[in-house]
SEPA-950538 format. One record per atom (N, C-alpha, C): residue number from 1; residue in one letter; atom name; x, y, z. Coordinates in steps of 0.001 Angstrom, whole numbers. Example, Ala and Ser with C-alpha at 12.3 -4.5 7.8 and 13.67 -1.06 7.14 Angstrom:
2
[1,"a","N",[13190,-5690,7800]]
[1,"a","CA",[12300,-4500,7800]]
[1,"a","C",[13200,-3300,7800]]
[2,"s","N",[12850,-2250,7080]]
[2,"s","CA",[13670,-1060,7140]]
[2,"s","C",[12900,30,7870]]
REM end
This chain:
137
[1,"m","N",[10508,-5317,-16146]]
[1,"m","CA",[9386,-6219,-16066]]
[1,"m","C",[9050,-6537,-14599]]
[2,"k","N",[10093,-6727,-13779]]
[2,"k","CA",[9860,-7042,-12370]]
[2,"k","C",[9209,-5877,-11644]]
[3,"i","N",[9570,-4653,-12017]]
[3,"i","CA",[8996,-3488,-11358]]
[3,"i","C",[7503,-3389,-11657]]
[4,"w","N",[7101,-3662,-12906]]
[4,"w","CA",[5687,-3616,-13251]]
[4,"w","C",[4910,-4697,-12513]]
[5,"l","N",[5512,-5862,-12372]]
[5,"l","CA",[4850,-6932,-11630]]
[5,"l","C",[4696,-6540,-10161]]
[6,"c","N",[5734,-5911,-9624]]
[6,"c","CA",[5698,-5436,-8241]]
[6,"c","C",[4591,-4406,-8058]]
[7,"l","N",[4504,-3446,-8970]]
[7,"l","CA",[3472,-2420,-8877]]
[7,"l","C",[2079,-3022,-9028]]
[8,"l","N",[1953,-4026,-9888]]
[8,"l","CA",[666,-4683,-10060]]
[8,"l","C",[244,-5400,-8786]]
[9,"l","N",[1189,-6090,-8133]]
[9,"l","CA",[870,-6790,-6894]]
[9,"l","C",[503,-5835,-5774]]
[10,"i","N",[1150,-4683,-5762]]
[10,"i","CA",[881,-3718,-4707]]
[10,"i","C",[-442,-3000,-4961]]
[11,"c","N",[-746,-2722,-6223]]
[11,"c","CA",[-1972,-1977,-6544]]
[11,"c","C",[-3211,-2862,-6594]]
[12,"a","N",[-3053,-4166,-6639]]
[12,"a","CA",[-4207,-5063,-6776]]
[12,"a","C",[-5233,-4903,-5650]]
[13,"p","N",[-4835,-4781,-4373]]
[13,"p","CA",[-5860,-4617,-3337]]
[13,"p","C",[-6629,-3314,-3448]]
[14,"l","N",[-6032,-2295,-4092]]
[14,"l","CA",[-6687,-1003,-4220]]
[14,"l","C",[-7936,-1097,-5089]]
[15,"f","N",[-7888,-1919,-6133]]
[15,"f","CA",[-9003,-1994,-7062]]
[15,"f","C",[-9953,-3132,-6739]]
[16,"g","N",[-9759,-3809,-5646]]
[16,"g","CA",[-10622,-4918,-5288]]
[16,"g","C",[-11941,-4491,-4661]]
[17,"q","N",[-12040,-3261,-4219]]
[17,"q","CA",[-13238,-2808,-3536]]
[17,"q","C",[-13944,-1767,-4401]]
[18,"t","N",[-15211,-1941,-4641]]
[18,"t","CA",[-15964,-1006,-5461]]
[18,"t","C",[-16716,-28,-4581]]
[19,"t","N",[-17143,1076,-5177]]
[19,"t","CA",[-17910,2067,-4436]]
[19,"t","C",[-19408,1834,-4604]]
[20,"v","N",[-19804,843,-5382]]
[20,"v","CA",[-21211,537,-5595]]
[20,"v","C",[-21619,-549,-4610]]
[21,"k","N",[-22685,-289,-3859]]
[21,"k","CA",[-23089,-1262,-2866]]
[21,"k","C",[-24065,-2287,-3437]]
[22,"y","N",[-24995,-1852,-4269]]
[22,"y","CA",[-25973,-2753,-4861]]
[22,"y","C",[-25952,-2618,-6377]]
[23,"v","N",[-26114,-3728,-7055]]
[23,"v","CA",[-26156,-3756,-8508]]
[23,"v","C",[-27527,-4266,-8921]]
[24,"k","N",[-28196,-3541,-9816]]
[24,"k","CA",[-29514,-3972,-10283]]
[24,"k","C",[-29366,-4758,-11577]]
[25,"a","N",[-29929,-5918,-11599]]
[25,"a","CA",[-29955,-6728,-12810]]
[25,"a","C",[-31327,-7355,-12924]]
[26,"k","N",[-32110,-6913,-13899]]
[26,"k","CA",[-33461,-7430,-14129]]
[26,"k","C",[-34326,-7317,-12867]]
[27,"s","N",[-34315,-6146,-12243]]
[27,"s","CA",[-35132,-5842,-11063]]
[27,"s","C",[-34793,-6700,-9845]]
[28,"v","N",[-33590,-7220,-9778]]
[28,"v","CA",[-33149,-8005,-8636]]
[28,"v","C",[-31925,-7303,-8047]]
[29,"q","N",[-31947,-7037,-6747]]
[29,"q","CA",[-30803,-6410,-6112]]
[29,"q","C",[-29808,-7472,-5661]]
[30,"i","N",[-28573,-7279,-6075]]
[30,"i","CA",[-27508,-8203,-5708]]
[30,"i","C",[-26508,-7432,-4860]]
[31,"s","N",[-26269,-7886,-3673]]
[31,"s","CA",[-25316,-7231,-2789]]
[31,"s","C",[-23915,-7736,-3097]]
[32,"t","N",[-22987,-6796,-3258]]
[32,"t","CA",[-21596,-7172,-3507]]
[32,"t","C",[-20834,-7395,-2218]]
[33,"g","N",[-21390,-6959,-1096]]
[33,"g","CA",[-20729,-7150,186]]
[33,"g","C",[-19643,-6137,471]]
[34,"c","N",[-19463,-5141,-393]]
[34,"c","CA",[-18420,-4142,-198]]
[34,"c","C",[-18996,-2913,482]]
[35,"a","N",[-18207,-2321,1328]]
[35,"a","CA",[-18634,-1094,1990]]
[35,"a","C",[-18450,91,1047]]
[36,"t","N",[-19266,1105,1229]]
[36,"t","CA",[-19136,2305,418]]
[36,"t","C",[-17967,3120,949]]
[37,"v","N",[-17098,3567,49]]
[37,"v","CA",[-15905,4314,427]]
[37,"v","C",[-16012,5712,-168]]
[38,"d","N",[-15742,6727,641]]
[38,"d","CA",[-15812,8080,121]]
[38,"d","C",[-14541,8444,-646]]
[39,"k","N",[-14558,9614,-1283]]
[39,"k","CA",[-13445,10028,-2140]]
[39,"k","C",[-12162,10257,-1340]]
[40,"t","N",[-12295,10728,-125]]
[40,"t","CA",[-11104,10968,699]]
[40,"t","C",[-10386,9659,1012]]
[41,"q","N",[-11138,8637,1375]]
[41,"q","CA",[-10518,7346,1676]]
[41,"q","C",[-9888,6744,425]]
[42,"c","N",[-10543,6915,-716]]
[42,"c","CA",[-9965,6404,-1975]]
[42,"c","C",[-8643,7102,-2288]]
[43,"s","N",[-8599,8415,-2089]]
[43,"s","CA",[-7352,9130,-2360]]
[43,"s","C",[-6268,8759,-1349]]
[44,"l","N",[-6645,8536,-86]]
[44,"l","CA",[-5666,8088,906]]
[44,"l","C",[-5125,6703,555]]
[45,"n","N",[-6000,5808,91]]
[45,"n","CA",[-5551,4480,-324]]
[45,"n","C",[-4608,4566,-1516]]
[46,"a","N",[-4887,5467,-2456]]
[46,"a","CA",[-4009,5638,-3612]]
[46,"a","C",[-2643,6184,-3187]]
[47,"m","N",[-2642,7118,-2238]]
[47,"m","CA",[-1370,7655,-1747]]
[47,"m","C",[-577,6580,-1013]]
[48,"l","N",[-1252,5776,-203]]
[48,"l","CA",[-566,4705,510]]
[48,"l","C",[9,3685,-462]]
[49,"t","N",[-739,3368,-1507]]
[49,"t","CA",[-244,2438,-2520]]
[49,"t","C",[981,2997,-3222]]
[50,"s","N",[964,4281,-3537]]
[50,"s","CA",[2129,4876,-4199]]
[50,"s","C",[3333,4913,-3263]]
[51,"f","N",[3113,5191,-1966]]
[51,"f","CA",[4222,5168,-1014]]
[51,"f","C",[4820,3766,-902]]
[52,"r","N",[3977,2759,-821]]
[52,"r","CA",[4474,1387,-703]]
[52,"r","C",[5214,956,-1972]]
[53,"s","N",[4698,1346,-3142]]
[53,"s","CA",[5372,1009,-4406]]
[53,"s","C",[6724,1702,-4487]]
[54,"l","N",[6737,2978,-4137]]
[54,"l","CA",[7982,3736,-4157]]
[54,"l","C",[8977,3177,-3146]]
[55,"n","N",[8503,2732,-2007]]
[55,"n","CA",[9371,2127,-1006]]
[55,"n","C",[10033,868,-1553]]
[56,"t","N",[9283,45,-2264]]
[56,"t","CA",[9848,-1173,-2843]]
[56,"t","C",[10937,-835,-3851]]
[57,"v","N",[10649,93,-4745]]
[57,"v","CA",[11607,456,-5792]]
[57,"v","C",[12855,1083,-5188]]
[58,"e","N",[12679,2009,-4260]]
[58,"e","CA",[13831,2705,-3690]]
[58,"e","C",[14658,1813,-2773]]
[59,"t","N",[14035,912,-2055]]
[59,"t","CA",[14799,-19,-1226]]
[59,"t","C",[15649,-938,-2088]]
[60,"m","N",[15112,-1382,-3208]]
[60,"m","CA",[15906,-2219,-4116]]
[60,"m","C",[17074,-1423,-4693]]
[61,"r","N",[16856,-133,-4987]]
[61,"r","CA",[17943,713,-5497]]
[61,"r","C",[19039,873,-4447]]
[62,"v","N",[18631,1066,-3201]]
[62,"v","CA",[19608,1228,-2118]]
[62,"v","C",[20456,-34,-1965]]
[63,"y","N",[19828,-1202,-2022]]
[63,"y","CA",[20585,-2456,-1887]]
[63,"y","C",[21491,-2702,-3079]]
[64,"q","N",[21090,-2268,-4261]]
[64,"q","CA",[21961,-2412,-5425]]
[64,"q","C",[23179,-1516,-5318]]
[65,"q","N",[23054,-403,-4596]]
[65,"q","CA",[24177,508,-4399]]
[65,"q","C",[25033,143,-3188]]
[66,"g","N",[24664,-898,-2481]]
[66,"g","CA",[25460,-1348,-1353]]
[66,"g","C",[25020,-820,-6]]
[67,"g","N",[23873,-211,80]]
[67,"g","CA",[23372,315,1340]]
[67,"g","C",[22532,-715,2070]]
[68,"h","N",[21782,-247,3049]]
[68,"h","CA",[20896,-1124,3818]]
[68,"h","C",[19643,-355,4213]]
[69,"d","N",[18605,-1076,4550]]
[69,"d","CA",[17355,-468,4991]]
[69,"d","C",[17395,-322,6510]]
[70,"l","N",[16828,757,7020]]
[70,"l","CA",[16869,1011,8461]]
[70,"l","C",[15823,227,9240]]
[71,"l","N",[14686,-67,8609]]
[71,"l","CA",[13568,-662,9332]]
[71,"l","C",[13481,-2175,9164]]
[72,"l","N",[13656,-2652,7945]]
[72,"l","CA",[13432,-4066,7649]]
[72,"l","C",[14717,-4878,7767]]
[73,"p","N",[14619,-6137,8151]]
[73,"p","CA",[15812,-6996,8195]]
[73,"p","C",[16318,-7295,6780]]
[74,"d","N",[17583,-7643,6688]]
[74,"d","CA",[18210,-7868,5379]]
[74,"d","C",[17563,-9013,4613]]
[75,"w","N",[17198,-10100,5291]]
[75,"w","CA",[16626,-11236,4581]]
[75,"w","C",[15313,-10881,3893]]
[76,"l","N",[14619,-9872,4408]]
[76,"l","CA",[13367,-9446,3798]]
[76,"l","C",[13593,-8382,2734]]
[77,"a","N",[14450,-7435,3024]]
[77,"a","CA",[14598,-6288,2134]]
[77,"a","C",[15494,-6555,930]]
[78,"k","N",[16359,-7560,983]]
[78,"k","CA",[17257,-7815,-146]]
[78,"k","C",[16567,-8479,-1325]]
[79,"s","N",[15498,-9190,-1088]]
[79,"s","CA",[14773,-9885,-2156]]
[79,"s","C",[13597,-9031,-2626]]
[80,"q","N",[13546,-8765,-3928]]
[80,"q","CA",[12464,-7945,-4455]]
[80,"q","C",[11116,-8641,-4297]]
[81,"a","N",[11102,-9945,-4450]]
[81,"a","CA",[9843,-10680,-4311]]
[81,"a","C",[9333,-10618,-2872]]
[82,"r","N",[10227,-10823,-1896]]
[82,"r","CA",[9811,-10769,-495]]
[82,"r","C",[9358,-9372,-92]]
[83,"l","N",[10092,-8381,-572]]
[83,"l","CA",[9751,-7000,-241]]
[83,"l","C",[8413,-6602,-867]]
[84,"s","N",[8184,-7017,-2087]]
[84,"s","CA",[6899,-6742,-2747]]
[84,"s","C",[5759,-7450,-2022]]
[85,"f","N",[6001,-8682,-1623]]
[85,"f","CA",[4988,-9432,-892]]
[85,"f","C",[4701,-8785,462]]
[86,"y","N",[5735,-8333,1136]]
[86,"y","CA",[5573,-7654,2427]]
[86,"y","C",[4735,-6381,2274]]
[87,"n","N",[5091,-5540,1289]]
[87,"n","CA",[4351,-4296,1091]]
[87,"n","C",[2919,-4559,633]]
[88,"s","N",[2723,-5580,-176]]
[88,"s","CA",[1362,-5953,-579]]
[88,"s","C",[551,-6424,630]]
[89,"g","N",[1181,-7183,1502]]
[89,"g","CA",[509,-7633,2720]]
[89,"g","C",[147,-6480,3627]]
[90,"c","N",[1043,-5486,3734]]
[90,"c","CA",[730,-4306,4545]]
[90,"c","C",[-451,-3539,3956]]
[91,"l","N",[-477,-3417,2628]]
[91,"l","CA",[-1610,-2753,1984]]
[91,"l","C",[-2904,-3525,2202]]
[92,"y","N",[-2827,-4832,2063]]
[92,"y","CA",[-4017,-5662,2247]]
[92,"y","C",[-4520,-5576,3689]]
[93,"g","N",[-3599,-5592,4640]]
[93,"g","CA",[-3985,-5446,6047]]
[93,"g","C",[-4632,-4103,6317]]
[94,"d","N",[-4086,-3051,5733]]
[94,"d","CA",[-4687,-1734,5890]]
[94,"d","C",[-6084,-1703,5294]]
[95,"r","N",[-6258,-2338,4132]]
[95,"r","CA",[-7581,-2375,3498]]
[95,"r","C",[-8577,-3174,4347]]
[96,"l","N",[-8125,-4257,4948]]
[96,"l","CA",[-9019,-5038,5818]]
[96,"l","C",[-9475,-4224,7021]]
[97,"v","N",[-8529,-3576,7670]]
[97,"v","CA",[-8856,-2802,8873]]
[97,"v","C",[-9750,-1613,8533]]
[98,"t","N",[-9384,-864,7496]]
[98,"t","CA",[-10205,304,7146]]
[98,"t","C",[-11577,-120,6635]]
[99,"g","N",[-11656,-1210,5906]]
[99,"g","CA",[-12964,-1704,5459]]
[99,"g","C",[-13851,-2086,6626]]
[100,"w","N",[-13259,-2745,7620]]
[100,"w","CA",[-14023,-3127,8812]]
[100,"w","C",[-14492,-1883,9563]]
[101,"l","N",[-13597,-885,9699]]
[101,"l","CA",[-13977,342,10402]]
[101,"l","C",[-15074,1092,9663]]
[102,"i","N",[-15004,1119,8339]]
[102,"i","CA",[-16030,1811,7558]]
[102,"i","C",[-17369,1089,7685]]
[103,"r","N",[-17344,-242,7650]]
[103,"r","CA",[-18595,-996,7809]]
[103,"r","C",[-19232,-755,9173]]
[104,"k","N",[-18405,-529,10184]]
[104,"k","CA",[-18929,-254,11525]]
[104,"k","C",[-19320,1211,11711]]
[105,"g","N",[-19067,2043,10701]]
[105,"g","CA",[-19447,3447,10771]]
[105,"g","C",[-18375,4375,11295]]
[106,"h","N",[-17148,3915,11408]]
[106,"h","CA",[-16051,4727,11946]]
[106,"h","C",[-15157,5219,10809]]
[107,"t","N",[-15677,6129,9984]]
[107,"t","CA",[-14908,6597,8828]]
[107,"t","C",[-13697,7437,9233]]
[108,"r","N",[-13826,8202,10300]]
[108,"r","CA",[-12676,9007,10745]]
[108,"r","C",[-11530,8109,11223]]
[109,"w","N",[-11862,7053,11934]]
[109,"w","CA",[-10818,6127,12387]]
[109,"w","C",[-10167,5422,11202]]
[110,"a","N",[-10953,5112,10181]]
[110,"a","CA",[-10399,4461,8993]]
[110,"a","C",[-9394,5381,8308]]
[111,"k","N",[-9729,6646,8197]]
[111,"k","CA",[-8798,7610,7598]]
[111,"k","C",[-7556,7777,8470]]
[112,"t","N",[-7753,7771,9776]]
[112,"t","CA",[-6621,7910,10696]]
[112,"t","C",[-5666,6731,10582]]
[113,"v","N",[-6198,5524,10458]]
[113,"v","CA",[-5342,4333,10316]]
[113,"v","C",[-4506,4423,9046]]
[114,"t","N",[-5116,4849,7943]]
[114,"t","CA",[-4386,4969,6685]]
[114,"t","C",[-3323,6056,6771]]
[115,"i","N",[-3651,7176,7405]]
[115,"i","CA",[-2672,8258,7546]]
[115,"i","C",[-1510,7817,8438]]
[116,"l","N",[-1799,7082,9508]]
[116,"l","CA",[-726,6579,10373]]
[116,"l","C",[170,5591,9633]]
[117,"d","N",[-413,4759,8794]]
[117,"d","CA",[380,3818,8005]]
[117,"d","C",[1299,4574,7047]]
[118,"m","N",[786,5638,6441]]
[118,"m","CA",[1636,6463,5571]]
[118,"m","C",[2732,7155,6382]]
[119,"g","N",[2386,7583,7585]]
[119,"g","CA",[3366,8245,8431]]
[119,"g","C",[4491,7333,8864]]
[120,"v","N",[4212,6041,8965]]
[120,"v","CA",[5256,5086,9335]]
[120,"v","C",[6209,4858,8169]]
[121,"i","N",[5681,4723,6961]]
[121,"i","CA",[6507,4349,5819]]
[121,"i","C",[7186,5555,5148]]
[122,"a","N",[6597,6751,5264]]
[122,"a","CA",[7096,7923,4538]]
[122,"a","C",[8537,8313,4894]]
[123,"p","N",[8935,8382,6160]]
[123,"p","CA",[10319,8794,6441]]
[123,"p","C",[11355,7839,5867]]
[124,"f","N",[11078,6545,5900]]
[124,"f","CA",[12037,5576,5385]]
[124,"f","C",[12102,5625,3866]]
[125,"t","N",[10969,5858,3227]]
[125,"t","CA",[10960,5985,1772]]
[125,"t","C",[11701,7236,1344]]
[126,"m","N",[11485,8342,2020]]
[126,"m","CA",[12172,9586,1672]]
[126,"m","C",[13670,9473,1936]]
[127,"r","N",[14040,8787,2985]]
[127,"r","CA",[15459,8581,3266]]
[127,"r","C",[16113,7767,2156]]
[128,"n","N",[15435,6728,1683]]
[128,"n","CA",[15976,5920,603]]
[128,"n","C",[16082,6701,-698]]
[129,"m","N",[15202,7673,-894]]
[129,"m","CA",[15255,8474,-2111]]
[129,"m","C",[16404,9481,-2067]]
[130,"k","N",[16698,10010,-891]]
[130,"k","CA",[17710,11059,-769]]
[130,"k","C",[19131,10525,-781]]
[131,"v","N",[19358,9395,-159]]
[131,"v","CA",[20714,8902,58]]
[131,"v","C",[21245,8256,-1215]]
[132,"d","N",[22464,8660,-1583]]
[132,"d","CA",[23145,8050,-2726]]
[132,"d","C",[24375,7341,-2180]]
[133,"f","N",[24301,6013,-2063]]
[133,"f","CA",[25363,5252,-1426]]
[133,"f","C",[26604,5128,-2293]]
[134,"q","N",[26491,5279,-3595]]
[134,"q","CA",[27657,5168,-4459]]
[134,"q","C",[28610,6339,-4287]]
[135,"s","N",[28066,7516,-3976]]
[135,"s","CA",[28934,8686,-3792]]
[135,"s","C",[29621,8667,-2433]]
[136,"q","N",[29168,7833,-1486]]
[136,"q","CA",[29782,7767,-156]]
[136,"q","C",[30954,6812,-94]]
[137,"r","N",[31187,6045,-1130]]
[137,"r","CA",[32297,5075,-1094]]
[137,"r","C",[33625,5694,-1300]]
REM end
């Protein structure tokens, strides 16, 4: 149950932005205030969300086996709620920055920011997936 709640919290910022800029209702245009996002940025956001979700799950597995995280301090990484909140905040920050860049017309920079964020988290997530701390005891 906690894992589903964690995934829901992490995925929530992904679905907060729509690709429709204007909605017609009875011949009146209503602006939603959201920037238009192309398919590449949507797929990058989905990959980043999956990396962050996987990082939360695998870090909790590592701590249950008696290991430690290389990047995050123990007070943050040992608690599933804090770790989920941290990863959700990182996703939300990435969405804010990329949304601002897209609104300013810098779509390449927005994609670059998302790819760099994935590049930061990917090695630590893969390390947590590979290492089995119970067999090292």
